[in-house]
N, C-alpha and C positions, 0 to 999 in steps of 0.2 A: 107571683102564683104559685102556691104546692103543687108538685108534682102529684100528688095524689087526688087532688081535687081535678087537675088535669084530666089524667086518667079515669076518673068518677064521671066526668062528662062527657068523654070521647066514647064510654060503655054503654051510656045512656041513647049517643046516636046509633053508633055501629054495633050493638050488643057485644057478646062476646067472642072475640077474635077465634077463629077456627086453628089449632096448630098444623103445622106442616106435617106429612104421613111419616114421620123420621124418629127413628129410634136408636138411640146412642151415639157417641162421636163419629165413629165408623161411617154411619150413614148420614149422619151431617156433611162428612168431607165429600160424600157422593154426591149429594144433594147441590152442594155448592160447583162442582165441578161437570157435573151431568152435560150442562147446557150454557150457554153464554147468552146475556141478553136476552132472556125470556120471563115472560109473564110467571105467575104462579101455577097457573092452570097448566100451562106448556111443560113448566119443569116438574109438574107432579105427575103428565103423561109420560115423558121422558123417566123419570124415577122408576114408575111403574114398568116399561119396557127394560127399564137395568133388570131391574128387578124379578122379571119374568125369565130374563136370558142369563142371569149369573147366578142369582140368590143371593147377589152382592159380596160373594167369597171372593177375596183377591184372586186365589188361583184361577177361578171360572174367568175372572176379566182377565188376566195374564193370557189367559190359553183360548178366551174367545176370537174369531176370527172378525175383520176392521169390519164386515157387515156387519155383523150381531152387535157392534159397539154404536156404528154409525146410525142403524136405527133409532136408537135413542137420543145420541147426541145430535142429530140433525132436527130435530127440533126447536133447535136455536141456530145461532149463526157460528161460521167457524168449527165445523162439525168434525174436522178432521184434528183439528186442534186438541177440542175437549177430548175425541178419543183416546188421544195422547196422555192428556193429563188423567184420565182414568186410569191407565196403565202403569203411568208415574205413580199413583195413588195405590195401586193394588202393589208394587216392588217396594214402596215405605213402608206398607202394611208389614210384611212379608219381611222386610229387612230390618226393620227397627224396631216393630212389635209383635213379631212372632205370628202376625196374623189376628191380633187381638189389641186394636186401638182403644178398644173401650176400658182398658186397663187404667187410662188415663185418669178416667173417675176417683180412683184410689189414690192420686198422687196429689202434693198440694198445687195449689192454681198456679203458681207462677210457674212449677215444672210440667205442669199439665199443657198449659199454655205454649210454651217453647217448643212442647214436643208436637203439639198440632200445628205451630206455623213451619212445619218442615215440609207439609203438604201445600200444593201448588194452589192457589186461589184464596189461601187463609193466613191472613193478615193477624194482626192484633185484635182489632175489633171482632174479626170471623171467631177467634178463638177464645175469647170472651164469650161471644153470643153461644156458642156449641156448649160451654159450660154453664152457662147461664140455664140456657133450656132443659139441659139435662141436671139442673140444683146444686151444681158443683161451683158454683160463682155468684156470689150475692150482691154483685152490682148491675147496674143497668148498663147493658153492651146496645151500642147502636150503629145503624147504618145512615148510610145520607140523608134518606128524606125525613128519618126521627132526629137525625141531628141538628137539621134547618129548621124543624118546628121548634126544638126546644132554644136555639138560637134566638129567633123571632121571640120567643116568651121571654127573654130577658136571662136565659140562664148560658152563663159562659160570654165569650167575647171571641169574632170569629179573626183566626190569624192568616196569615199567607199560607202555613202548611197546614195540610188537612189533618196532621198529626197531633199537631198544637192546639187547634180549634176542637178537637176532639177531646183532650186534656183540659182546656178550659171549660167546657161545657160538662165533663164528669168532675171535676173540682168543684164546680157550682153545686153539682146535684149531691155531693159530699155532706153540703148543711142542711139536707133535707131528712126527714124521720127515714128511719128503715124501712124497705121493703120486703116481703117475701118473694122467692125466685120465682113461685107461681104468679104473681102480682106483677114480677117484671117482665116475664114473657108475653104477660098482656100489653103492658105498657111497651114492650119493643113494638109489636105488631101493631098497636093501636096508632102510636105514633108515625111508624111507618105508612100506614093507610090514609092517614090523614095528611101527610107530605105528598104522597103520591098521587090522590085525589082532588084536595082543595089547596093546601099548603105549598104550592110547587114553586119550582128554583123561578121561574120569570110567571108574573100576572097571577101569584095565588088570590084566589077565590073569597077575600076575606070576608063579604056579603053572606057567604055560606059555611062560615065555620063556624061550629059550637065554642071557640074559644075566643073570639074575637072580641068579645066585652073585658074580657083580661088580658089581652094580647097586647104591648106597648109597642108593638109594629104593624099592628091593624090600622086599614085604612078604611073601615066599614064605618 
């Protein structure tokens, strides 16, 4: 099955996926770190509280008292840990980027990815995702749900290590026709939604999957 065909079917089912309320790499770093293990609605609520309390300024995050940060991070679990990560992010932003993390969009993708991986919670897939959403990386970045969907659709092979599995799927996607960044963001979000709601890790609901007829792993 072609990736473009799968995304077309998912768009017919779910409609256009809403983009997160994030603008620029720095806000993406904060979005990823503001809460731990929270759904999108709670993450968005925490993100808005952080915006109101700090305007996302690194200096303001460092100067904020613990209670101000905990109001945001307590939307998820491990609130104190995440508050500490926000401060760590702010310090890195000031020390290594002079407060302007968004400058990475002017850098070559490899350099930009390496720079973003300095922040807590941002690995290679996360750095690629940030750049893809910002139009600076023209390959499909995936998180675990979308990766699982593509594996079941026959893209790549599961390996012992997550990184090796990710690489295998990306190599399989490399044989597909190129897709523009705007479409890649929709692919990321729609595959993620299918993985969360239908193509779950255990007991996938193949009977309710819009891709089941083309899926070699389907039990429907």
